[in-house]
DRENZA-790040 format. One record per residue (C-alpha): x, y, z. Coordinates in steps of 0.2 Angstrom, whole numbers, plus 5000, padded with zeros to 4 digits. Layout:
! residues N
XYZ...
END
This chain:
! residues 451
456348934782457149094776455449174774455149174793453849034793453748924809454848774810454348604817455048644834453948794836455248924833455549014816457249044808457349224814457149164832458549044830459649174823459249294837459549154850461349134843461649324843460949334861462149184866463649274858463249434867463049344884464749254881465649414877464849494892465349354904467149364897467249554899466549554916467649414922469249494915468749664922468649584940470249484938471249634930470749744945471449614957473049594947473249784945473149804964474549674966475549754952475549924961475949854978477349734972478949774963478649764944480349814936480249784918478449744917477049854911475149854907475349724893476049604907474549644918473349604905474149444900474249394918472349434921471949334905472949184912472149194929470449194920470949034911471548964927469748994934469248874920470448744926471648774912473448724915474848844912476648794906478048894912479748894903481048814914479748754928478548644919476648634919475648694933474048584934473548594953472448744952471248814964469448754962468748904971469149014956467848914946466449004956466749164947466449114929465148984934464149114943464249234928463849094916462349044926461649224925462049234907461049064904459549144912459749304902459949204886458349104889457349264893458049374879457949234867456049204871456349024875454748954883455048764883456248664893456748554878457348714870458548754884459848644877459848754861460048914872461548824881462348784865462148964859463049024874464348884875465048884857465449074856466149064874467348924870467949024855468249174867469249064879470248994865470649174859471149214877472349064877473149124862473249314867473949274884475449174878477149254881478949194881478849144900477049054901475748984889474048904892473548744883472348794869471348624868471048624886470448804886469248774872468548614880468348674898467648834892466348744882465948614896465748754909464648864899463548714893463348654911463148824921462248914907461048764904460648744923460348934924459248934909458248784915458048874932457349024923455848924917455448814932455848804950457048654956455648544963454748544946456348514937456748364948455048294945455348284927456548144930455847964929455547884946457047774949458347894942457648034953457847924968459647884963460048074961459348114978460247974986461948014978461748204982461448165000462948045001464048174993463448315004463748215019465548165013465848355009465348405027466448265034467948325023467648505028467648445046469248345045470148485036469548615048470048515063471848475056472048665052471448715069472748595077474148665067473548845068475148905077476248835063475148925050475249085059477149075061477249035042476149185038477249305048478849235041478249275023477949465028476749495013476149665019474249715019473949695001474949535000474049465015472349495006472949414990473649274999472049245009471049244992472249114985472049005000470149025000470248964981471148804987469848765000468848654989470448564984470748535003468948465006469148344991470848284998470048265015468748155007470048054999470848045017469247975025469047845011470747775014471847794999472347975005473348084994475148134989476048294989477548254979478348094972478547954984477448034997475747995005474548065018473247925024472347875040473647745043475147865042476047995032477648025023478048195017479548295011479748485013478148575008477948744999477848905010475948915010475048935027473648815022474848675020475348695039473948565042475148435033476748425044478248355034479148195040478648015045477247995058475547925061474248035054472948005067472847945085472447755086470647785093470247915080470747815065469247695065468047845067468747935052468647775041466847755046466347925039466047855021464947715028463947835037463747945022463247785012461947745025461147915024461047895005460147725007458847805019458647945006458447824992457047725001456247885006456247964989455447804982454047814995453747994992453447964973451847864977452547694980451747664996452347484998454147524993455347434981455447244979456647164991458047144978457747304970458247414984460047344986460347344968459847534967461047554982462447484972462047594957462147744969463847694975464447674957463847844952464547924968466247844964466247914947465848094953467248074967468448014954468148164943468348284958469948194963470648214945470248404945470848444963472648384960473948404946475748434944476648584951478148584939479248454933480148424949479748324965478048404965477548324949476248214958475048314969473348264975472348104976472347964964470747974954470547784950470947734968469647864975468347804962468547614965468647634984467247754986466147644974466447494985466147585002464747694997463947554986463947425000463347535014462047615003461447444997461347375015460447525022459247535008458847345009458547355028457447515027456447445012456147275021455547365037454447475026453647325018453347245035452447395041451447405025450747225027451247035027452646995016452046885001452346695003452346544991450646494985449846344992449546184982448146204970447746374974448146534965448146644980449846704986449446685005448646545014447046585024447046605042446646455052445446555064444546645050442746595045442546505029441046545018440546415005439646474990438546364979438946424961437446344953436146394966435246514954435146394940433846274947431946314949431446364967430346214968431646084962433046144973433546004985434046045003435846025008436245865016436045865034435445765049433645765042434045695026435045545033434145375029
END
């Protein structure tokens, strides 16, 4: 195809080369923009804080390290160990930039079909992964270093997901993209999204109430740090970055397994056991010591929240199937089975979120921080799966009842699935009535024909 003749996929070789070039430009633009924003924040802190013995190279290395942290790349510090419990909120910046870059690559690369969006996403993700790997190498110092394989992997996956979604959205609105899915996978996606959204709202509510109850302790800790105006702003940004982590931990709390903040610690609805915590005002919602985490009357309410979320998912599942043109709903056994599938999918998503929301904070007693991924995955799959299956089964049964009589077993010698009503009029038809001549047709037996 070197002569520019069209290929089988409708794009010629020149277009494919230009798509890779456009993806490379987009990857470099995202990396440069993100580094500029992070460098500005680091430079403000560098000016406001004491920085004896450090200069501009240290600022640039710190900015590159923080940009990698925004991709959930762990950092190893000499003498302290690995820092893997990273703020999930920082992923918003590279994710938003990659989303916009994906839209631009599709438009500038003249991509007109949805099946070619994957090529555009790859054209963006491959050079972006190379750029994140180069930053991991350039940011290394005698004190800290980022793990190169993790930087390349997370950079590629984030660019592929965010850039691909942005490119697809550039070609079609969300309702049209969702309608491209088959019927049952589409209903599962709707149900899982509804359950996870309800759990996220419940987790945010639980975390907000806990922080509000301990607001005095948080304010006291903030004052004791005396960070100053610039330090207060940077500390606020740091805590906002950890808010998604707090919501995921609160979801694990409502599910039952809870989470840990250090070895041999636990925070669960049945009680908590914590050691001394780091001096972060957001952690004031977790008072150290041995005590009950909730009042006795509030514990069953919190533990019931996942079942409520699963019930909402079951209702959305049946409603999504009905909205797709299936007026009579699913079969009686299909709705509970799909509900169990929704629970398994939601459990896998929550296990992944639990894994990325925690991690080590050095090699000391804070080497285990956050919820256990496998415990969160198994418990959420059971709780959400059972509640979604039961709710979907009941809602589908009621919809079938409203649509008409439920099918029953066929009667003996009859191919009809339902027996005739006893009060209905029965019409008998002579199948051979038209085969006899009119003059030879015999009258039906009756009183006049009796001997």
